[in-house]
N, C-alpha and C positions, 0 to 999 in steps of 0.2 A: 711371179711366185712359183715355187717348186713344191713338189709333194712332201719333201722331207726337210726338216730343219737342219741347217748347217751348224757345225760346232760353234759354240760361243767363246772359244778360246781367244785370248787377246792376240792380235796380229803382231808379229815381230816387225821391227823397223826395217823397211826395205833396204837392201844392200845396193850399193852403186854398181854400175856395169863392170868395172874392173874387179870388184870384189867377187861378183858372180863368176867371172871368167877364172879368177884365181882358185875359187872353191872347186870349180869344174876340173881344172888342171891338176888339182891335188886329190881328185876323186873323193871329195867330201860331199855330204848330203846337200842338195839344193831343193828349194821349195818348188811346188807346182808352177807358180808364176815365174820363178827364176828359170825353170826349164823352158817355159814358153819364150822368155826373153832371150835365152841362150842361142836359139836358132837365128836370131838377128845379129848376134855378136861373134859367132864362130861359123866358119864356112861349112864345116862337116862335123858337128858335135858327135863325140864318142866314135868317130871314124866310121859312122854308119853307112856311108856311101862307098866305102872302099871295096876293092875286089876281094880282100880277105874276109870282110864281113859278108859279102854276097856268097862266097864259097861256104862259109859257116852255115848260112841259112839253106843253101843247096843241100848240104849234108843232113840238116835237120829234116828237110822235105823228103830226102831219100829214106831216112829212118821212118818218117810218118807213112811213107808208101806201104809199109808192111802192115799197117793197122787202119789206115783210112782208105776207103775205096773212093778215090777222087773222081772216078767216072760217074758216081751217083751224086756228086756234089757239084752244084753249078755256081754257088756264091760262097765267099768267105767274108766274115767281118774281121778286118785287121785293126784291132783296137790298140791304139798307141802306135800307129803305123809309121811314125817318124818320117825319115826321108823316103820310105817306100821300098826298102831293100828286100824285105820278106815277100811282099806282094810281087815284086819284079822276079824274084827267084821262083816263086810258085807259078806265076804265069808262064815263065820260060819252060818250066817242067810240064805244066798242064794248061795249054793255051785256051782251053774252053772256059776256064774258071774266070768269073768276074769278082771284083773286089770292092767292098764298101770300106773305105778308109775312115778312121776316126782319130783325130788328133788336133793339135793346136793349129790355128790359122797360119802361124809362122812356119810350122812343120810342113804344111801343104805347099807353101811357097818354095821351101827347100826341096821338097819332093819333085815339084814341077821342074825346078832348075836342074835336078840331077837326072831324072828319068823321063821327063816330058809330061805335059799336061794331060795326056790321055792314059796315064798309068792306072788311075782309079776310075772305076765305072760310076761310082757315086762317092760323095765325101761329106762328112759332118765335121764342121769346124768348131772348135772350142776356143774362146778368147778369154780376155780378162773377166768378163761378166757371164759367159756361158760355160757351163761345166757339165759333168756327168749327171748332176741332179736334173738339169734341164733335159738331158738326153732321155731320161726315164719317161718323160711325157711328150717327147717330140714325135710329131706325126710324119713318119717317112712316107714318101710317095710309093705307090705300088711298083716295086722293082722287078716283079715277076720271079721272085726267088722261089725255087722249088725245094731244094735241099741245101742245108747250110752247115758250114763248119765255122765256129767262132774261135778266133785265134787271139791269144794274149801273148805277145812276144816281148819279154822284158818290159811289161807295162802294168802289171797288176798292182805294183807297189804304190802308184799314184792314185789309184781308184778309191774314192771315199777315204782317203788316207787319214783325215782328221777325225774320223768317227772312232768311238770306242769299239772294241773287238766285236761285241754282240751285235751292235747296230751295223757295223761294217759288213759282217757276214750277211745280215738281212738285206742290206742295200745291194750288195754284190750279187746275191742270188736273184733279186728282182731285176737287176740289169741283164743278167744272163737270160732270164725268162723273156725280157723285152726283146732281145735279139732273136730268140727262138720264134717269137710271134711274127717275125718278118717272113718266115717260110710258109708256103702254102701247103707243103706236103709234110705230115708229121712223122712218117715212118722211121726215118733214120737221120740223126744229126750227130755231129761230132764237136768236141771242144779240145783245143790244143793249147796248152800253157807251157811255155819254156822261158826260163829266166835264170839269172846268175845266183839266185837263192830261192828257197822255198817260201812262198808267201802262204803261210798256214791258214790264215783267215780266208783267202781266196779259194784255196783247195777245199776248205770246209763248206764254203758257200756253194761250190759246184757239186760237191758230194751230196748236199742237201737236196739237190734236184733229182737225185736217184739214177744218174747215168752209171754205166759200167766202166770202170777203169781198165783199159786194155793195154796200157803201156806206162811204165815208170822207169826212168833211168837217169844216170849222170854220165853217160858215156861220151857225150859230145862237149866241145868247147867252142865258144865264140872267139874268133881270132881278130886281132886289131894290130895296126902298125904302132899303136900307142900302148906301151907295155902294161900300164895300170888298168887298161880296159879289156885285157885278155881275161876270160873267166870261164869257169865250168858252167855248163847248162843243165839245170834241173828240168827234165821234160816229163810231162804227163799228158796222156791222150785218153779221152773218154768217148764212149759211144753211147748214144741215147736212142733207144728204140721205143716207139709208141706201143702201148698195149692194145690199141684199137686194131681190129681185124677188118 
């Protein structure tokens, strides 16, 4: 049982594997479960593990360096970590940082294959029966996190996707608070969201928490060897300081 009721919308008839691949190749919308299955059907979905994708995230991190003091951050939550390219680029730039990866079990297998089993310092796997609803009440072990940056890189779209807007904002805000509770030190935390479109509900949920927006831009692009997956990045960075003294 989870804290929140899931949508009662009727489930669509599952598509066959070849239909999922065809939808992916045509850059059409696919469901959450289809995204999970895709990692078993395509060696490198969305070209995530390519050097072009890595370079795109390296540029994103270089931009974030102007607004995030990575020296005071010891962990990141990489939500929707995929094959692990963002975590890999971040650790290459800032080797002291540890990463909590959160994604499908199938994505974890793909990440291990691409970058090695030691890329993530801790990992939360979601499968066909375990979702972000369960994540809200999951008891993480004490990871020794002091100061945290929560990162959503092309991943907010699938979070509580089936909820109506008002409920989705509430759920998303609760999820962000859940991540913040993992850190022992309340003074400074950051949130980084970068995606090929602006997820207004996710932005409104983060704004509800009261952080300061320190950066907003569309100056970067995510590059891919597959033309339809090249996209503009909408990037926002928030800083959240505790009022406690």
